[in-house]
C-alpha positions in Angstrom: 0.0 0.0 0.0 1.1 3.5 -0.6 1.5 6.1 2.1 -1.5 7.9 0.9 -3.7 4.8 1.1 -2.5 4.1 4.6 -3.2 7.7 5.6 -6.7 7.5 4.3 -7.4 4.3 6.1 -6.1 5.7 9.4 -8.3 8.8 9.0 -11.3 6.5 8.3 -10.5 4.4 11.4 -10.3 7.5 13.6 -13.6 8.9 12.3 -15.3 5.5 12.9 -13.8 5.4 16.4 -15.2 8.8 17.2 -18.6 7.8 15.8 -18.7 4.6 17.8 -17.7 6.4 21.0 -20.9 8.5 20.7 -23.0 5.3 20.4 -21.4 3.9 23.5 -22.2 7.0 25.4 -25.8 6.8 24.3 -26.0 3.2 25.3 -24.5 4.0 28.7 -27.0 6.8 29.2 -29.9 4.4 28.2 -28.8 2.0 30.9 -28.9 4.6 33.7 -30.8 3.7 36.8 -34.4 4.4 37.4 -35.1 8.0 38.2 -31.9 9.2 36.6 -32.4 12.0 34.1 -31.1 11.7 30.5 -29.2 14.9 29.4 -28.0 16.2 26.1 -26.5 19.6 25.2 -27.1 20.5 21.5 -27.0 23.8 19.7 -26.8 25.9 22.8 -29.7 24.1 24.6 -29.6 21.6 27.4 -32.3 19.0 27.1 -33.2 16.7 30.0 -36.0 14.2 30.4 -37.1 13.6 34.0 -39.2 10.7 35.4 -41.6 13.2 37.0 -44.9 14.8 36.2 -45.1 18.2 34.6 -46.5 19.8 37.8 -43.7 18.3 40.0 -41.0 19.3 37.5 -42.5 22.8 37.2 -42.4 23.3 40.9 -38.8 21.9 41.1 -37.7 24.3 38.3 -39.1 27.4 40.0 -37.5 26.3 43.3 -34.2 25.7 41.6 -34.2 29.2 40.0 -35.1 30.7 43.4 -32.2 28.8 45.1 -29.8 30.0 42.4 -31.1 33.6 42.8 -32.2 33.7 39.2 -35.0 36.3 38.8 -38.1 34.9 37.2 -39.6 37.5 34.8 -42.5 35.6 33.4 -44.2 32.2 33.5 -46.8 30.5 31.4 -48.1 27.0 32.1 -51.0 24.9 30.9 -51.7 21.2 30.4 -49.5 21.1 27.3 -46.4 22.5 29.0 -44.8 25.6 30.3 -42.3 28.4 29.6 -40.2 30.3 32.1 -38.2 33.4 31.3 -35.7 34.6 33.8 -32.6 36.7 34.2 -29.3 36.0 36.0 -27.8 38.6 38.3 -25.4 39.6 35.5 -28.4 40.3 33.1 -28.0 37.1 31.1 -31.4 35.7 29.9 -32.5 32.2 30.9 -35.3 30.4 29.0 -36.7 27.1 30.2 -39.3 25.1 28.3 -41.1 22.1 30.0 -43.3 19.6 28.1 -44.9 16.3 29.1 -43.0 13.5 27.4 -45.3 10.7 28.5 -47.0 9.6 31.7 -45.0 11.1 34.6 -42.2 12.1 32.3 -41.2 15.7 31.5 -38.8 17.1 29.0 -37.0 20.2 30.1 -35.0 22.5 27.7 -32.7 25.1 29.2 -31.0 27.9 27.3 -28.8 30.5 29.0 -27.9 33.5 27.0 -28.5 34.1 23.3 -26.1 31.4 22.1 -26.2 29.1 25.1 -23.9 28.6 28.1 -23.5 24.9 28.7 -22.0 25.2 32.2 -24.7 27.6 33.4 -27.4 25.4 31.9 -25.9 22.4 33.7 -25.9 24.3 37.0 -29.6 24.9 36.7 -30.2 21.4 35.6 -28.4 19.9 38.6 -30.5 22.1 40.9 -33.7 21.0 39.3 -32.6 17.3 39.6 -31.7 18.0 43.3 -35.2 19.4 43.9 -36.7 16.3 42.2 -34.4 14.0 44.2 -33.0 12.4 41.1 -29.5 11.8 39.8 -28.2 14.4 37.3 -25.5 13.7 34.7 
């Protein structure tokens, strides 16, 4: 084989390796214990699914924001879900969307700032999980 062919094969193996690592992470997340929340950060938004009702998750979310001293500006909730708009002490916006994802299961999406702040989103998520008494990733 030529050096070019070997180089191409190495690049393909590395790409495949990276792709499979993502699958293994998903599989590991799928096997998490009961009550554990699944978490993904994509395009500036942290998405979590909790094994808790919409009402319970809503209350935990508002409690988490209060604990973190994040000022809630507006809330809107009905049977189909809810939205919370808040502001951190430094003026950064926080938007949280909650939607039922099945019986006693709620999907929560958190965006901090215009483009997203993963660490700040994870801090809020951990506090919500703590309020719900579940394990956060």
